[in-house]
A tleap script that builds the chain and sets N, CA, C and O, in Angstrom:
source leaprc.protein.ff14SB
mol = sequence {
  NMET LYS PRO LYS PRO SER LYS MET THR ASN
  PHE LYS ILE ILE THR SER ASN SER VAL SER
  GLN LEU ASN GLU SER ILE LYS LEU HIE LEU
  SER GLU GLY TRP GLU VAL VAL GLY SER HIE
  GLN LEU ALA GLU LYS HIE HIE GLN LYS ARG
  TYR ARG GLY THR GLN HIE ILE ASP THR ILE
  ILE GLU CYS GLU TYR SER ILE SER LEU LYS
  LYS ALA CGLU
}
set mol.1.N position { 40.192 79.366 32.968 }
set mol.1.CA position { 41.048 78.183 32.638 }
set mol.1.C position { 39.561 77.065 31.896 }
set mol.1.O position { 38.464 76.868 32.419 }
set mol.2.N position { 40.005 76.611 30.774 }
set mol.2.CA position { 39.367 75.273 30.193 }
set mol.2.C position { 39.261 74.216 30.704 }
set mol.2.O position { 40.227 73.551 31.077 }
set mol.3.N position { 37.870 73.817 30.830 }
set mol.3.CA position { 37.677 72.268 31.453 }
set mol.3.C position { 38.572 71.220 30.474 }
set mol.3.O position { 38.645 71.398 29.258 }
set mol.4.N position { 39.074 70.385 30.994 }
set mol.4.CA position { 39.703 69.508 30.054 }
set mol.4.C position { 38.797 68.567 29.284 }
set mol.4.O position { 37.750 68.235 29.839 }
set mol.5.N position { 39.062 68.105 28.097 }
set mol.5.CA position { 38.056 67.282 27.490 }
set mol.5.C position { 37.990 65.948 28.158 }
set mol.5.O position { 38.972 65.341 28.584 }
set mol.6.N position { 36.587 65.490 28.221 }
set mol.6.CA position { 36.621 64.094 29.111 }
set mol.6.C position { 36.774 62.946 28.018 }
set mol.6.O position { 36.534 63.289 26.860 }
set mol.7.N position { 36.985 62.194 28.148 }
set mol.7.CA position { 37.361 60.998 27.357 }
set mol.7.C position { 35.767 60.006 27.141 }
set mol.7.O position { 35.044 59.521 28.011 }
set mol.8.N position { 35.673 59.985 26.079 }
set mol.8.CA position { 34.498 58.848 26.028 }
set mol.8.C position { 34.468 57.465 26.713 }
set mol.8.O position { 35.453 56.727 26.718 }
set mol.9.N position { 33.405 57.181 27.234 }
set mol.9.CA position { 33.409 55.824 28.074 }
set mol.9.C position { 32.118 54.886 27.500 }
set mol.9.O position { 30.916 55.140 27.573 }
set mol.10.N position { 32.731 53.826 26.963 }
set mol.10.CA position { 31.697 52.893 26.538 }
set mol.10.C position { 31.347 51.965 27.534 }
set mol.10.O position { 32.111 51.556 28.409 }
set mol.11.N position { 30.164 51.642 27.377 }
set mol.11.CA position { 29.525 50.394 28.651 }
set mol.11.C position { 28.976 49.222 27.675 }
set mol.11.O position { 28.468 49.240 26.554 }
set mol.12.N position { 29.295 48.219 28.573 }
set mol.12.CA position { 28.816 46.964 27.940 }
set mol.12.C position { 28.153 46.128 29.055 }
set mol.12.O position { 28.787 46.122 30.110 }
set mol.13.N position { 26.959 45.394 29.032 }
set mol.13.CA position { 26.894 44.048 29.480 }
set mol.13.C position { 26.943 42.870 29.040 }
set mol.13.O position { 26.245 42.590 28.066 }
set mol.14.N position { 27.613 42.073 29.523 }
set mol.14.CA position { 27.689 40.487 28.977 }
set mol.14.C position { 27.163 39.596 30.024 }
set mol.14.O position { 27.235 39.728 31.246 }
set mol.15.N position { 26.510 38.474 29.178 }
set mol.15.CA position { 25.594 37.800 29.794 }
set mol.15.C position { 26.071 36.204 29.497 }
set mol.15.O position { 26.825 35.877 28.580 }
set mol.16.N position { 25.469 35.299 30.469 }
set mol.16.CA position { 25.736 34.166 30.080 }
set mol.16.C position { 25.103 33.047 31.036 }
set mol.16.O position { 24.838 33.306 32.210 }
set mol.17.N position { 24.881 31.811 30.476 }
set mol.17.CA position { 24.256 30.839 31.158 }
set mol.17.C position { 24.531 30.118 32.071 }
set mol.17.O position { 23.771 29.336 32.642 }
set mol.18.N position { 26.082 30.400 32.372 }
set mol.18.CA position { 26.506 29.759 33.591 }
set mol.18.C position { 27.768 30.547 34.065 }
set mol.18.O position { 28.138 31.522 33.411 }
set mol.19.N position { 28.371 30.189 35.076 }
set mol.19.CA position { 29.262 31.123 35.681 }
set mol.19.C position { 30.507 30.860 35.196 }
set mol.19.O position { 31.274 31.819 35.111 }
set mol.20.N position { 30.928 29.663 34.819 }
set mol.20.CA position { 32.271 29.395 34.100 }
set mol.20.C position { 32.366 30.259 32.430 }
set mol.20.O position { 33.333 30.737 31.837 }
set mol.21.N position { 31.090 30.187 32.113 }
set mol.21.CA position { 31.276 31.015 30.557 }
set mol.21.C position { 31.352 32.120 30.717 }
set mol.21.O position { 31.909 32.770 29.833 }
set mol.22.N position { 30.751 32.918 32.081 }
set mol.22.CA position { 31.035 34.495 32.440 }
set mol.22.C position { 32.103 34.971 32.308 }
set mol.22.O position { 32.521 35.870 31.578 }
set mol.23.N position { 32.796 34.025 33.418 }
set mol.23.CA position { 34.365 34.159 33.835 }
set mol.23.C position { 35.104 34.157 32.540 }
set mol.23.O position { 35.799 35.115 32.201 }
set mol.24.N position { 34.990 33.319 31.975 }
set mol.24.CA position { 35.710 33.087 30.601 }
set mol.24.C position { 35.442 34.421 29.796 }
set mol.24.O position { 36.409 34.956 29.254 }
set mol.25.N position { 34.461 34.865 29.711 }
set mol.25.CA position { 34.067 36.141 28.768 }
set mol.25.C position { 34.743 37.351 29.494 }
set mol.25.O position { 35.284 38.242 28.839 }
set mol.26.N position { 34.705 37.364 30.784 }
set mol.26.CA position { 35.240 38.542 31.703 }
set mol.26.C position { 36.562 38.388 31.570 }
set mol.26.O position { 37.097 39.460 31.855 }
set mol.27.N position { 37.560 37.354 31.195 }
set mol.27.CA position { 38.744 37.165 31.485 }
set mol.27.C position { 39.338 38.036 29.991 }
set mol.27.O position { 40.281 38.826 30.004 }
set mol.28.N position { 38.367 37.585 28.523 }
set mol.28.CA position { 38.565 37.991 27.450 }
set mol.28.C position { 38.529 39.280 27.249 }
set mol.28.O position { 39.278 39.817 26.433 }
set mol.29.N position { 37.409 40.124 28.167 }
set mol.29.CA position { 37.225 41.335 27.956 }
set mol.29.C position { 38.303 42.215 28.746 }
set mol.29.O position { 38.708 43.329 28.413 }
set mol.30.N position { 38.697 41.428 29.925 }
set mol.30.CA position { 39.711 42.209 30.689 }
set mol.30.C position { 40.741 42.420 29.943 }
set mol.30.O position { 41.282 43.517 30.078 }
set mol.31.N position { 41.356 41.385 28.879 }
set mol.31.CA position { 42.415 41.313 28.358 }
set mol.31.C position { 42.744 42.385 26.866 }
set mol.31.O position { 43.763 42.661 26.233 }
set mol.32.N position { 41.282 42.766 26.756 }
set mol.32.CA position { 40.922 44.008 25.733 }
set mol.32.C position { 40.810 45.231 26.421 }
set mol.32.O position { 40.450 46.216 25.777 }
set mol.33.N position { 41.047 45.330 27.571 }
set mol.33.CA position { 41.004 46.600 28.084 }
set mol.33.C position { 40.066 47.027 28.614 }
set mol.33.O position { 40.144 48.180 29.039 }
set mol.34.N position { 38.796 46.258 28.798 }
set mol.34.CA position { 37.610 46.488 29.621 }
set mol.34.C position { 37.836 46.485 31.367 }
set mol.34.O position { 38.794 45.915 31.889 }
set mol.35.N position { 37.103 46.997 31.905 }
set mol.35.CA position { 36.944 47.262 33.445 }
set mol.35.C position { 35.737 46.654 33.882 }
set mol.35.O position { 34.680 46.870 33.290 }
set mol.36.N position { 35.819 45.862 34.938 }
set mol.36.CA position { 34.267 45.584 35.633 }
set mol.36.C position { 34.054 46.602 36.573 }
set mol.36.O position { 34.888 47.067 37.350 }
set mol.37.N position { 32.471 47.019 36.403 }
set mol.37.CA position { 31.892 47.796 37.149 }
set mol.37.C position { 31.049 47.062 37.778 }
set mol.37.O position { 30.147 46.459 37.197 }
set mol.38.N position { 31.307 47.014 39.454 }
set mol.38.CA position { 30.343 46.556 40.233 }
set mol.38.C position { 30.390 44.961 40.325 }
set mol.38.O position { 31.423 44.313 40.153 }
set mol.39.N position { 29.145 44.413 40.617 }
set mol.39.CA position { 29.324 42.930 40.698 }
set mol.39.C position { 28.536 42.347 39.587 }
set mol.39.O position { 27.864 42.955 38.754 }
set mol.40.N position { 28.730 41.042 39.710 }
set mol.40.CA position { 27.776 40.092 38.925 }
set mol.40.C position { 26.433 40.205 39.250 }
set mol.40.O position { 26.234 40.660 40.377 }
set mol.41.N position { 25.395 39.908 38.553 }
set mol.41.CA position { 24.021 39.853 38.978 }
set mol.41.C position { 23.617 38.573 38.320 }
set mol.41.O position { 24.205 38.029 37.384 }
set mol.42.N position { 22.433 38.123 38.990 }
set mol.42.CA position { 21.885 36.427 38.633 }
set mol.42.C position { 20.389 36.777 38.300 }
set mol.42.O position { 19.682 37.301 39.161 }
set mol.43.N position { 19.972 36.521 37.204 }
set mol.43.CA position { 18.547 36.655 36.943 }
set mol.43.C position { 17.955 35.414 36.565 }
set mol.43.O position { 18.557 34.716 35.749 }
set mol.44.N position { 16.678 34.971 37.118 }
set mol.44.CA position { 15.858 33.903 36.901 }
set mol.44.C position { 15.006 33.910 35.244 }
set mol.44.O position { 14.046 34.613 34.926 }
set mol.45.N position { 15.631 33.033 34.517 }
set mol.45.CA position { 15.162 33.046 33.120 }
set mol.45.C position { 13.726 32.539 33.228 }
set mol.45.O position { 12.741 33.213 32.928 }
set mol.46.N position { 13.700 31.130 33.742 }
set mol.46.CA position { 12.677 30.290 33.760 }
set mol.46.C position { 12.547 29.577 34.959 }
set mol.46.O position { 13.590 29.239 35.518 }
set mol.47.N position { 11.340 29.248 35.523 }
set mol.47.CA position { 11.240 28.757 36.571 }
set mol.47.C position { 9.610 27.899 36.198 }
set mol.47.O position { 8.490 28.392 36.062 }
set mol.48.N position { 10.056 26.496 36.120 }
set mol.48.CA position { 8.959 25.824 36.099 }
set mol.48.C position { 8.790 24.390 37.343 }
set mol.48.O position { 9.701 23.624 37.658 }
set mol.49.N position { 7.641 24.371 37.759 }
set mol.49.CA position { 7.629 23.013 38.797 }
set mol.49.C position { 6.889 22.060 37.904 }
set mol.49.O position { 6.001 22.447 37.145 }
set mol.50.N position { 7.292 20.727 38.010 }
set mol.50.CA position { 6.739 19.698 37.419 }
set mol.50.C position { 5.939 18.645 38.478 }
set mol.50.O position { 6.423 18.555 39.606 }
set mol.51.N position { 5.217 18.165 38.287 }
set mol.51.CA position { 3.899 17.578 38.790 }
set mol.51.C position { 3.783 16.243 38.415 }
set mol.51.O position { 3.842 15.979 37.214 }
set mol.52.N position { 3.617 15.283 39.300 }
set mol.52.CA position { 3.062 13.898 38.617 }
set mol.52.C position { 1.781 13.742 39.442 }
set mol.52.O position { 1.762 13.374 40.617 }
set mol.53.N position { 0.598 14.096 38.624 }
set mol.53.CA position { -0.581 14.008 38.996 }
set mol.53.C position { -0.881 15.316 40.107 }
set mol.53.O position { -0.964 16.439 39.609 }
set mol.54.N position { -1.015 15.194 41.356 }
set mol.54.CA position { -0.949 15.999 42.267 }
set mol.54.C position { 0.334 16.271 43.001 }
set mol.54.O position { 0.561 17.206 43.769 }
set mol.55.N position { 0.976 15.487 42.706 }
set mol.55.CA position { 2.584 15.593 43.535 }
set mol.55.C position { 3.896 16.030 42.842 }
set mol.55.O position { 4.438 15.747 41.774 }
set mol.56.N position { 4.223 16.949 44.038 }
set mol.56.CA position { 5.383 17.904 43.232 }
set mol.56.C position { 6.741 17.064 43.227 }
set mol.56.O position { 7.348 16.707 44.237 }
set mol.57.N position { 7.114 16.807 41.870 }
set mol.57.CA position { 8.356 16.180 41.592 }
set mol.57.C position { 9.600 16.784 41.884 }
set mol.57.O position { 10.412 16.391 42.722 }
set mol.58.N position { 9.707 17.878 41.053 }
set mol.58.CA position { 11.257 18.858 41.061 }
set mol.58.C position { 10.522 20.354 40.221 }
set mol.58.O position { 9.537 20.507 39.497 }
set mol.59.N position { 11.405 21.124 40.673 }
set mol.59.CA position { 11.495 22.565 40.010 }
set mol.59.C position { 12.664 22.586 38.850 }
set mol.59.O position { 13.657 22.014 39.299 }
set mol.60.N position { 12.853 23.016 37.628 }
set mol.60.CA position { 13.383 23.524 36.931 }
set mol.60.C position { 13.611 24.966 36.914 }
set mol.60.O position { 12.688 25.740 36.657 }
set mol.61.N position { 15.043 25.450 37.229 }
set mol.61.CA position { 15.530 26.596 37.613 }
set mol.61.C position { 16.472 27.126 36.226 }
set mol.61.O position { 17.571 26.571 36.224 }
set mol.62.N position { 16.321 27.827 35.364 }
set mol.62.CA position { 17.051 28.263 34.363 }
set mol.62.C position { 17.616 29.803 34.711 }
set mol.62.O position { 16.763 30.691 34.726 }
set mol.63.N position { 18.860 30.129 34.962 }
set mol.63.CA position { 19.595 31.219 35.473 }
set mol.63.C position { 20.505 31.972 34.041 }
set mol.63.O position { 21.151 31.409 33.157 }
set mol.64.N position { 20.224 33.462 34.273 }
set mol.64.CA position { 21.275 34.202 33.458 }
set mol.64.C position { 22.382 34.890 34.498 }
set mol.64.O position { 22.125 35.495 35.539 }
set mol.65.N position { 23.318 34.697 34.077 }
set mol.65.CA position { 24.175 35.805 34.777 }
set mol.65.C position { 24.717 36.962 33.912 }
set mol.65.O position { 24.891 36.887 32.695 }
set mol.66.N position { 24.940 37.944 34.613 }
set mol.66.CA position { 25.568 39.255 33.617 }
set mol.66.C position { 26.231 40.056 34.666 }
set mol.66.O position { 25.979 40.150 35.867 }
set mol.67.N position { 27.236 40.673 33.852 }
set mol.67.CA position { 28.120 41.775 34.693 }
set mol.67.C position { 28.141 43.114 33.715 }
set mol.67.O position { 27.961 43.105 32.497 }
set mol.68.N position { 28.358 44.055 34.399 }
set mol.68.CA position { 28.869 45.492 33.445 }
set mol.68.C position { 30.089 45.606 33.292 }
set mol.68.O position { 30.886 45.086 34.073 }
set mol.69.N position { 30.479 46.370 32.167 }
set mol.69.CA position { 32.013 46.431 31.889 }
set mol.69.C position { 32.049 47.930 31.211 }
set mol.69.O position { 31.144 48.518 30.620 }
set mol.70.N position { 33.213 48.296 31.455 }
set mol.70.CA position { 33.444 49.781 31.173 }
set mol.70.C position { 34.907 49.746 30.347 }
set mol.70.O position { 35.862 48.983 30.489 }
set mol.71.N position { 34.729 50.735 29.540 }
set mol.71.CA position { 36.295 51.199 28.544 }
set mol.71.C position { 36.262 52.285 28.085 }
set mol.71.O position { 35.511 52.629 27.172 }
set mol.72.N position { 37.392 53.262 28.876 }
set mol.72.CA position { 37.539 54.600 28.410 }
set mol.72.C position { 38.495 54.861 27.291 }
set mol.72.O position { 39.651 54.437 27.264 }
set mol.73.N position { 37.947 55.562 26.409 }
set mol.73.CA position { 38.728 55.709 24.818 }
set mol.73.C position { 39.249 57.145 25.131 }
set mol.73.O position { 39.908 57.759 24.292 }
savepdb mol mol.pdb
quit
């Protein structure tokens, strides 16, 4: 018995600086036949503590959101 030829699967990771932009990109890719693999990821791109003299004022945190997609051809 011959094995069935396997379909080629493409993988892609999409990223965004905001959840709303990531959701829009996911919707676009889903309409093009892509499937979500797993769940989203959050990575801290930049972390900066700001001080006035020795007093901590605030912290600026920039995040990047990502998700993995696959598409069988």
